[in-house]
C-alpha positions as CSV (number, residue, x, y, z in Angstrom):
1,M,0.0,0.0,0.0
2,N,1.2,3.5,-0.9
3,L,2.0,5.3,2.3
4,F,0.7,8.5,0.8
5,A,-2.5,7.1,-0.6
6,T,-5.4,9.5,0.1
7,K,-8.8,8.6,1.2
8,P,-11.6,9.6,-1.2
9,L,-14.0,12.2,0.2
10,S,-17.0,10.1,-0.9
11,R,-15.7,7.2,1.2
12,I,-15.0,9.4,4.2
13,M,-18.6,10.7,4.1
14,A,-20.0,7.2,3.6
15,E,-18.2,5.7,6.5
16,A,-19.5,8.5,8.8
17,E,-23.0,7.3,8.4
18,G,-24.6,4.3,10.1
19,E,-26.4,3.2,13.2
20,H,-23.4,3.9,15.4
21,S,-22.5,7.3,14.1
22,L,-22.2,10.3,16.5
23,E,-25.3,12.3,17.2
24,R,-25.8,15.6,15.3
25,S,-27.2,18.0,17.9
26,L,-25.0,21.1,18.2
27,G,-25.9,24.6,16.9
28,P,-23.8,27.7,16.1
29,A,-24.1,29.2,19.6
30,Q,-22.9,26.0,21.2
31,L,-19.9,25.8,18.8
32,V,-18.9,29.4,19.6
33,A,-19.1,28.5,23.3
34,L,-16.9,25.4,22.7
35,G,-14.4,27.7,21.0
36,I,-14.4,30.2,23.8
37,G,-14.2,27.4,26.3
38,A,-11.1,26.1,24.6
39,I,-9.4,29.5,24.1
40,I,-9.9,31.5,27.3
41,G,-7.8,29.9,30.0
42,A,-5.3,31.4,32.4
43,G,-3.1,32.7,29.6
44,L,-5.1,35.9,29.4
45,F,-4.4,36.7,33.1
46,S,-0.7,35.9,33.0
47,L,0.6,36.4,29.4
48,T,-0.8,39.9,29.1
49,G,1.5,41.3,31.9
50,I,4.6,39.4,30.7
51,A,4.2,40.6,27.1
52,A,3.6,44.2,28.2
53,A,6.4,44.4,30.7
54,N,9.1,42.8,28.5
55,H,8.2,43.5,24.9
56,A,5.4,45.9,24.0
57,G,4.2,48.1,26.8
58,P,0.7,49.4,26.4
59,A,0.9,48.3,22.7
60,V,0.3,44.8,23.9
61,V,-3.2,45.7,22.7
62,L,-1.8,45.7,19.1
63,A,0.1,42.4,19.8
64,F,-3.2,40.7,20.6
65,V,-4.7,42.0,17.3
66,L,-1.6,40.8,15.4
67,A,-1.7,37.3,17.1
68,A,-5.4,37.1,16.2
69,F,-4.6,37.7,12.5
70,G,-2.0,34.8,12.7
71,C,-4.7,32.5,14.2
72,A,-7.2,33.7,11.6
73,F,-5.1,32.4,8.8
74,A,-5.3,28.9,10.3
75,G,-9.0,29.5,11.3
76,L,-10.0,30.3,7.8
77,C,-8.4,27.1,6.5
78,Y,-10.0,25.0,9.3
79,S,-13.4,26.6,8.3
80,E,-13.1,25.5,4.7
81,F,-12.1,21.9,5.6
82,S,-14.8,21.5,8.3
83,T,-17.6,22.4,5.8
84,M,-16.2,20.2,3.1
85,I,-15.5,17.3,5.4
86,P,-17.8,17.7,8.4
87,I,-16.4,14.6,10.2
88,A,-14.9,14.0,13.6
89,G,-11.1,13.9,13.4
90,S,-10.3,17.5,12.5
91,A,-6.7,17.9,11.0
92,Y,-6.3,14.1,10.9
93,T,-9.2,13.6,8.6
94,Y,-8.3,16.6,6.4
95,S,-4.8,15.3,6.0
96,Y,-6.1,11.8,5.1
97,A,-8.1,13.4,2.2
98,T,-5.3,15.6,0.9
99,M,-1.8,14.3,1.8
100,G,-2.2,10.6,2.4
101,E,-2.3,8.0,5.2
102,L,1.2,8.5,6.6
103,I,0.8,12.2,7.0
104,A,-2.7,11.7,8.5
105,W,-1.2,9.3,11.0
106,I,1.5,11.8,11.9
107,I,-1.0,14.6,12.5
108,G,-3.4,12.3,14.4
109,W,-0.6,11.2,16.7
110,D,0.6,14.8,17.0
111,L,-2.8,15.9,18.1
112,V,-2.4,13.7,21.2
113,L,0.2,16.4,22.3
114,E,-2.4,19.1,21.9
115,Y,-5.4,17.4,23.4
116,A,-4.4,14.7,25.8
117,V,-1.1,16.1,27.1
118,G,-2.7,19.6,27.0
119,A,-5.6,18.4,29.1
120,A,-3.2,16.9,31.7
121,T,-1.1,20.1,31.8
122,V,-4.2,22.2,32.4
123,A,-5.5,19.8,35.0
124,V,-2.3,20.3,37.1
125,S,-2.7,24.1,36.9
126,W,-6.4,23.7,37.8
127,S,-5.5,21.8,40.9
128,G,-3.1,24.6,42.0
129,Y,-5.7,27.3,41.6
130,V,-8.4,25.3,43.4
131,A,-6.1,24.7,46.3
132,S,-5.3,28.4,46.4
133,F,-9.0,29.4,46.1
134,L,-10.0,27.0,49.0
135,A,-7.2,28.4,51.1
136,D,-8.8,31.9,50.8
137,F,-11.7,30.4,52.8
138,G,-9.6,28.6,55.3
139,I,-9.8,25.2,53.7
140,I,-6.2,23.8,53.4
141,L,-5.6,20.8,51.1
142,P,-2.5,18.8,52.1
143,P,0.3,19.8,49.6
144,Q,1.4,16.2,49.3
145,L,-1.9,15.4,47.8
146,T,-2.0,18.3,45.3
147,N,1.5,17.8,43.8
148,S,3.2,15.0,41.8
149,P,6.2,13.2,43.2
150,W,8.4,15.2,40.8
151,Q,7.1,18.5,42.2
152,Q,9.3,20.1,45.0
153,I,7.2,21.8,47.7
154,T,7.9,23.9,50.8
155,F,5.8,22.9,53.8
156,A,4.4,25.3,56.4
157,D,7.3,24.6,58.8
158,G,9.8,25.6,56.1
159,T,11.0,22.1,55.3
160,V,11.3,21.1,51.6
161,G,9.9,17.8,50.2
162,H,8.0,16.4,47.3
163,G,4.4,15.6,46.5
164,I,2.8,12.1,46.5
165,I,-0.1,12.4,44.0
166,N,-2.2,15.2,42.5
167,L,-5.6,14.1,43.6
168,P,-7.6,17.2,42.5
169,A,-6.2,16.7,38.9
170,I,-7.5,13.1,38.9
171,V,-10.9,14.3,40.2
172,V,-11.4,17.0,37.6
173,V,-10.3,14.8,34.6
174,S,-12.5,11.9,35.8
175,L,-15.6,14.0,36.3
176,I,-15.3,15.7,33.0
177,S,-14.7,12.4,31.2
178,L,-17.8,10.9,32.8
179,L,-19.7,14.1,31.7
180,L,-18.5,13.6,28.1
181,I,-19.7,10.0,28.1
182,T,-23.2,11.0,29.0
183,G,-23.6,13.0,25.8
184,I,-22.5,15.9,23.6
185,Q,-25.5,18.0,24.5
186,E,-25.0,17.6,28.2
187,S,-21.3,18.4,27.8
188,A,-22.1,21.5,25.6
189,R,-24.6,22.8,28.2
190,A,-22.1,22.4,31.0
191,N,-19.4,24.2,28.9
192,A,-21.8,27.0,28.2
193,V,-22.5,27.6,31.9
194,I,-18.7,27.7,32.6
195,V,-18.1,30.0,29.6
196,V,-20.7,32.5,30.8
197,L,-19.1,32.5,34.3
198,K,-15.5,33.2,33.1
199,V,-16.5,35.7,30.4
200,S,-18.7,37.5,33.0
201,V,-15.7,37.9,35.2
202,V,-13.5,39.2,32.4
203,I,-16.3,41.7,31.5
204,L,-16.6,42.8,35.2
205,F,-12.8,43.5,35.3
206,I,-13.1,45.6,32.2
207,L,-16.2,47.5,33.4
208,F,-15.0,48.1,37.0
209,G,-11.4,48.8,35.9
210,W,-12.2,51.2,33.1
211,S,-12.9,54.1,35.5
212,Y,-9.5,53.5,37.1
213,I,-7.5,53.9,33.9
214,N,-4.8,56.5,34.1
215,P,-4.1,58.0,30.6
216,T,-0.4,58.6,31.5
217,N,0.1,54.8,31.8
218,H,-0.7,54.7,28.0
219,T,1.9,57.3,27.2
220,P,3.9,56.5,25.1
221,F,1.6,53.9,23.7
222,I,4.5,52.2,21.8
223,P,7.6,52.6,24.0
224,P,10.8,53.3,22.0
225,N,12.9,50.3,21.1
226,T,15.9,49.8,23.4
227,G,18.2,48.9,20.5
228,E,17.5,45.2,20.8
229,F,15.0,43.3,18.6
230,G,11.8,42.5,20.5
231,H,12.4,45.0,23.3
232,F,9.7,47.5,22.7
233,G,9.1,49.5,19.5
234,W,7.4,47.8,16.6
235,S,9.7,44.8,16.9
236,G,8.5,44.4,20.5
237,I,4.9,44.3,19.3
238,V,5.8,41.4,16.9
239,R,7.7,39.6,19.7
240,A,4.7,40.1,22.1
241,A,2.4,38.7,19.5
242,G,4.4,35.5,19.6
243,V,4.0,35.4,23.4
244,V,0.2,36.1,23.5
245,F,-0.4,33.8,20.5
246,F,-0.7,30.9,22.9
247,A,-3.6,32.6,24.6
248,F,-5.6,31.9,21.4
249,I,-4.7,28.2,21.0
250,G,-7.7,25.9,21.2
251,F,-10.1,27.2,18.6
252,D,-9.2,24.3,16.3
253,A,-10.9,21.9,18.8
254,V,-14.2,23.2,17.5
255,S,-13.6,21.3,14.2
256,T,-13.5,18.0,16.1
257,A,-17.2,18.4,16.8
258,A,-18.2,18.8,13.1
259,Q,-19.8,15.3,13.0
260,E,-22.0,16.3,15.9
261,T,-23.2,19.6,14.4
262,K,-26.7,19.9,12.9
263,N,-25.7,22.0,10.0
264,P,-21.9,21.9,9.7
265,Q,-21.7,23.6,6.3
266,R,-23.2,26.8,7.9
267,D,-22.3,26.5,11.5
268,M,-18.7,25.4,11.6
269,P,-17.2,28.7,10.2
270,I,-19.5,30.6,12.7
271,G,-18.1,28.5,15.6
272,I,-14.4,28.8,14.6
273,I,-14.3,32.4,13.4
274,G,-16.9,33.6,15.9
275,S,-15.1,32.3,18.9
276,L,-11.8,33.8,17.6
277,A,-13.6,37.2,17.1
278,V,-15.2,37.2,20.6
279,C,-12.0,36.3,22.3
280,T,-10.0,38.9,20.4
281,I,-12.4,41.7,21.4
282,L,-12.2,40.6,25.1
283,Y,-8.4,40.3,25.0
284,V,-8.0,43.8,23.5
285,L,-10.3,45.4,26.0
286,F,-8.8,43.5,28.9
287,S,-5.2,44.4,28.0
288,Y,-6.1,48.0,27.4
289,T,-7.7,48.2,30.9
290,L,-4.9,46.4,32.6
291,T,-2.1,48.5,31.1
292,G,-4.2,51.6,31.9
293,I,-4.5,50.8,35.6
294,V,-0.9,49.6,36.1
295,N,2.1,51.0,34.3
296,Y,3.7,48.3,32.1
297,T,7.0,48.8,34.0
298,E,5.4,47.3,37.1
299,M,4.0,44.2,35.4
300,N,7.0,42.0,35.4
301,N,5.6,39.8,38.2
302,A,3.6,36.6,38.5
303,A,0.2,38.3,39.1
304,P,-0.2,41.6,37.3
305,V,-4.0,41.3,37.4
306,A,-3.8,41.1,41.2
307,T,-1.7,44.3,41.2
308,A,-4.3,46.0,39.1
309,I,-7.2,44.9,41.4
310,D,-5.3,46.2,44.4
311,R,-5.1,49.6,42.8
312,T,-8.9,49.7,42.4
313,G,-9.6,48.5,46.0
314,I,-12.3,46.1,44.7
315,V,-11.1,43.2,46.9
316,W,-13.9,40.8,45.9
317,L,-12.8,40.9,42.3
318,Q,-9.6,39.2,43.3
319,K,-11.5,36.0,44.3
320,A,-13.8,36.4,41.2
321,I,-10.7,36.4,38.9
322,K,-9.4,33.3,40.6
323,L,-12.8,31.6,40.1
324,A,-12.7,32.7,36.4
325,I,-9.3,31.1,36.0
326,I,-10.6,27.8,37.5
327,A,-13.7,28.0,35.3
328,G,-11.4,28.7,32.3
329,Y,-9.3,25.7,33.0
330,T,-12.3,23.5,33.5
331,S,-13.7,24.3,30.1
332,V,-10.3,23.9,28.4
333,I,-10.0,20.4,29.9
334,L,-13.5,19.6,28.7
335,V,-12.9,20.7,25.1
336,M,-9.5,19.1,24.9
337,L,-10.8,15.7,26.1
338,L,-13.7,16.0,23.7
339,G,-11.3,16.7,20.8
340,Q,-8.9,13.8,21.7
341,S,-11.7,11.2,21.9
342,R,-13.1,12.4,18.5
343,V,-9.7,12.2,16.8
344,F,-9.0,8.7,18.0
345,Y,-12.6,7.8,17.1
346,S,-11.8,8.7,13.5
347,M,-8.5,6.9,13.5
348,S,-10.1,3.8,14.9
349,R,-12.8,3.8,12.2
350,D,-10.0,3.9,9.6
351,G,-8.4,0.8,11.2
352,L,-5.2,2.6,12.3
353,L,-6.1,2.1,16.0
354,P,-8.0,-0.7,17.8
355,K,-11.8,-0.9,17.4
356,L,-12.5,0.0,21.0
357,F,-11.7,3.7,20.3
358,S,-14.7,3.9,17.9
359,E,-17.2,1.8,19.8
360,I,-20.3,4.0,20.4
361,H,-22.4,3.8,23.6
362,P,-25.9,2.4,22.7
363,K,-27.7,5.0,24.7
364,Y,-25.5,8.1,24.8
365,R,-24.0,7.7,21.3
366,T,-20.6,8.8,22.4
367,P,-17.2,7.0,22.0
368,W,-17.4,6.0,25.7
369,K,-14.5,3.5,25.8
370,S,-12.2,6.0,24.3
371,N,-13.4,8.5,26.9
372,L,-12.7,6.0,29.7
373,L,-9.2,5.1,28.4
374,F,-8.2,8.8,28.2
375,M,-9.8,9.4,31.6
376,V,-7.3,6.9,33.0
377,F,-4.3,8.0,30.9
378,V,-4.7,11.8,31.3
379,S,-5.6,11.6,35.0
380,L,-2.5,9.4,35.8
381,F,-0.4,11.6,33.7
382,A,-1.6,14.7,35.5
383,A,-1.2,13.0,38.9
384,F,2.4,11.7,38.5
385,A,4.2,13.1,35.4
386,P,6.8,15.9,35.4
387,I,4.3,18.1,33.7
388,Q,6.4,21.3,33.5
389,V,8.7,19.5,31.0
390,V,6.1,17.9,28.7
391,G,3.7,20.8,29.0
392,E,5.6,22.8,26.3
393,M,5.1,20.0,23.9
394,T,1.4,21.0,23.7
395,S,2.3,24.2,21.8
396,I,4.6,22.6,19.2
397,G,2.1,19.9,18.5
398,T,-0.7,22.5,18.0
399,L,1.4,24.6,15.7
400,F,2.4,21.6,13.6
401,A,-1.3,20.8,13.1
402,F,-1.9,24.3,11.9
403,V,0.9,24.1,9.4
404,L,-0.5,20.9,7.9
405,V,-4.1,22.2,7.7
406,C,-2.9,25.3,5.9
407,A,-0.9,23.2,3.4
408,G,-3.8,20.9,2.9
409,I,-6.0,23.7,1.7
410,M,-3.6,24.4,-1.2
411,V,-3.4,20.7,-2.1
412,M,-7.2,20.3,-2.2
413,R,-7.6,23.4,-4.4
414,K,-5.2,21.7,-6.9
415,T,-6.4,18.1,-6.6
416,H,-10.1,18.6,-6.1
417,P,-11.1,22.0,-7.5
418,E,-14.5,20.8,-8.5
419,L,-15.7,19.9,-5.0
420,P,-18.4,22.1,-3.4
421,R,-17.0,24.4,-0.7
422,P,-19.8,26.0,1.4
423,F,-17.1,28.2,2.9
424,R,-14.0,29.2,0.9
425,T,-10.8,30.4,2.4
426,P,-10.1,33.8,0.8
427,L,-7.0,34.7,-1.1
428,V,-5.7,31.2,-1.7
429,P,-2.7,30.6,-1.7
430,I,-1.7,33.8,0.1
431,V,-3.7,33.1,3.3
432,P,-2.5,29.4,3.7
433,I,1.1,30.4,2.9
434,L,1.0,33.2,5.5
435,G,-0.5,30.7,8.0
436,I,2.3,28.2,7.3
437,L,5.0,30.9,7.7
438,A,3.5,32.3,10.9
439,N,3.1,29.0,12.6
440,L,6.6,27.7,11.5
441,F,8.1,30.9,12.9
442,L,6.5,30.3,16.3
443,M,7.5,26.6,16.2
444,F,11.2,27.5,15.7
445,G,11.0,29.9,18.6
446,L,10.2,27.0,21.0
447,G,13.8,25.8,21.1
448,W,15.6,22.6,20.1
449,E,14.6,20.8,23.3
450,N,10.9,20.8,22.3
451,W,11.9,19.8,18.7
452,M,13.7,16.8,20.1
453,R,10.7,15.8,22.3
454,L,8.5,16.1,19.2
455,I,10.9,13.9,17.2
456,V,10.9,11.2,20.0
457,W,7.1,11.3,20.3
458,M,6.8,10.9,16.5
459,A,9.3,8.0,16.6
460,I,7.0,6.2,19.1
461,G,4.1,6.9,16.8
462,F,5.9,5.4,13.8
463,V,6.5,2.2,15.7
464,I,2.7,1.9,16.4
465,Y,1.8,2.8,12.8
466,F,4.1,0.3,11.1
467,G,3.5,-2.3,13.8
468,Y,-0.3,-2.1,13.8
469,G,-1.9,0.7,11.9
470,R,-0.6,0.0,8.4
471,K,-1.4,-3.7,8.6
472,N,-5.0,-3.0,9.8
473,S,-5.8,0.0,7.7
474,H,-9.3,-0.1,6.0
475,L,-8.0,1.9,3.0
476,N,-7.7,-1.1,0.8
477,S,-10.8,-2.8,2.0
478,P,-14.5,-2.1,1.0
479,V,-16.4,0.8,2.6
480,V,-17.0,0.0,6.3
481,T,-20.0,1.7,7.8
482,Q,-19.8,-0.1,11.1
483,R,-23.5,-0.6,11.4
C-alpha cells in the first residue's frame, strides 16, 4: 500500500453514516461556546502582563490583534475543511483526504500532544488554583496530595519535600470524562455555563477597571525600542504577538465536533471564526484596561492582574478572577478531552487504531470506551508526570497541526477544484502560505529541546503505525459503515 494514498471524500462521508454514528445536535451558539471554552484559560491573566512588561508596553493591545490575525489564517483554513469534510477527526481527517495516510497518522498522533497532554497540563494548573481558592476560605488541602512526586514543595514549617499524588487533577479529569460519556448535548450545556461564568468575570474586570484607567500609563503607547529586537518599539509588538499567541490556541478543537453539528456547512465557520472574534475583542479590552490601571514597567511579576485589582480597591474581584481562571481551566479540559476522543474515534474507524476507540455507547451515542481510556491516561499523567517538561510539547504539537491544515487547503484546491465548498478560504494561496509561515516561525521559537521531544514522540508513533496501523488500515478494504 502506498504510504501517501489519500482517502476519497466520498468514502470518508459514507463511513461517517450508520447506526453507530455520532449524534448531530450542536448549533452555532454551542460551537462558539466550545471555541471560547477552549481558548480562554489562564493565559489571558498571565501572558498579558509578561508581554507588556518585557516587549510591547501598552501596545500589547496591538500584539493581541496581530496574534489574532495569525490565528485567523489557520482558522479560515479550518473553516473550509470543516464544511467540506464535516467529520470528527479535524486535522487528521483533512490530511487523510489531501496528503495521504502516513501524513494523516503523523498529524493524528501529533494531536495527542495538543489534546491529551494539553488536558493533563491544564489539570495540574487547575489543581493549584483550586487549592489556592479554597485556602482563601480557610480550607487547606495537604500539599502532598495536590502535587506530583516530581514537584518540589515547601511545607508550612519551612522544610522542603515532594508531593505524592495530585488528587484534584485526577478528580477533575474523571468528572469531565464521565460528563463527556453522558452525551455531547450535556457536555455542551455544562461548557456553556462555565463560559458564561468566566466571560462575565472578564467583562466585570473591564467595566470596573475602566474608570481607574490613568491615561499617563498609556503614554507612550509604543515605548521606544531599546536597541534590541523584541524589546519595545514595533519589533517588540511582533515579539509580544508570539508570546500572547498561545492565549488563542484551542479554537481548532471546534472542528472535532463537526460530525455532531446539525448544519456543519453553515455553523462550523461561525463556531471557529466567531469564537476567535469574541476572544479577540475581550483580549483587546482586557489588555487596554490592565495597562491603563498599572504601568507596564510594574507588570513583570507573577500576578499583574492582582496588582491592578489592588489599585482599584475592589477586593472581591480578586476572588472572582481566581474563580474565572478555575472555570477557564475546566472548560479547556472539557474541550481538549472532547477533541482527543473524536480524533481517536476517526483513526479507529479507519483501522489505524484498535476498534475500542470507535465503539459508540448504545444509549448516549458517544465513544465511551475512548473517553474511559483517556480518563485513566490523562488523570494518571496529571497525577504523577513531570508536567512542566512535557507541557511545552502542547504548543509545538498544535502549531504543527496548523501548518499541515494550511498546506492541505492548497493541495485540495489543486487536486479537487470541483468539490463544493460551502465556505471558501479567501485569497488562496496567500492566506494558507501566511498561515504556514506564521506557525513555523512560532515553532522555531520554541527551542531545540521541544523539537527533540517532538521527534521522540513521532518515533513512538511510527512504531505503532508500522507495527499495527498500516497492517490493519481499512483503506484497501471495502467501505466500512460499522452498522
